[in-house]
C-alpha positions in Angstrom: 85.3 85.1 127.0 83.9 87.2 124.2 81.8 90.3 124.9 78.3 90.4 123.5 79.3 92.5 120.5 82.7 90.7 120.0 83.3 87.9 117.6 86.1 85.3 118.3 87.8 83.8 115.2 90.3 81.0 114.7 92.4 80.4 111.6 93.8 77.1 110.3 96.8 77.4 112.6 94.4 77.7 115.5 95.5 81.3 116.2 92.8 83.3 118.0 91.6 86.7 116.9 88.9 89.0 118.2 86.8 91.2 116.0 84.7 94.1 117.3 82.6 95.0 114.3 81.1 98.2 115.8 84.6 99.7 116.1 86.1 98.2 113.0 88.8 96.6 115.1 90.4 93.2 114.7 93.2 92.0 117.1 95.2 88.8 116.7 96.3 87.1 119.9 99.8 86.3 118.5 100.6 89.9 117.7 103.3 91.5 119.8 102.3 94.5 121.9 104.0 97.8 121.0 105.7 99.7 123.7 105.9 103.5 123.2 109.3 105.0 123.6 111.1 101.7 123.3 113.8 103.1 121.0 114.2 106.4 122.9 117.8 107.4 123.0 118.8 104.7 120.5 117.9 106.4 117.2 118.5 109.9 115.9 116.3 111.5 113.3 118.1 114.1 111.1 116.9 117.7 111.4 116.1 117.7 107.6 114.2 114.4 107.7 111.1 115.9 106.2 112.8 118.2 103.8 111.8 117.9 100.1 113.7 115.3 98.1 115.9 116.3 95.1 114.1 116.0 91.8 116.6 113.3 90.6 115.7 111.1 93.5 112.0 111.6 93.0 112.4 110.6 89.4 114.1 107.4 90.4 111.2 106.5 92.8 108.6 107.3 90.1 110.4 105.1 87.5 111.7 108.0 85.4 115.3 107.7 86.5 116.3 105.1 83.9 115.3 107.3 81.0 118.2 109.6 81.5 
């Protein structure tokens, strides 16, 4: 049941979504819920993960690598 300020929507595939305009939120019923810490102990992030990238690699990302 929808709250007074909530709008219930259905798409062509009859999936349900709720929109709460006051908060700018939209939630689809078929979307999986996220679980915090699900990958804890399974992945390792390198100590230099957020270190600046080499200029050569940045050039490649920005489309300037092919000019060399």
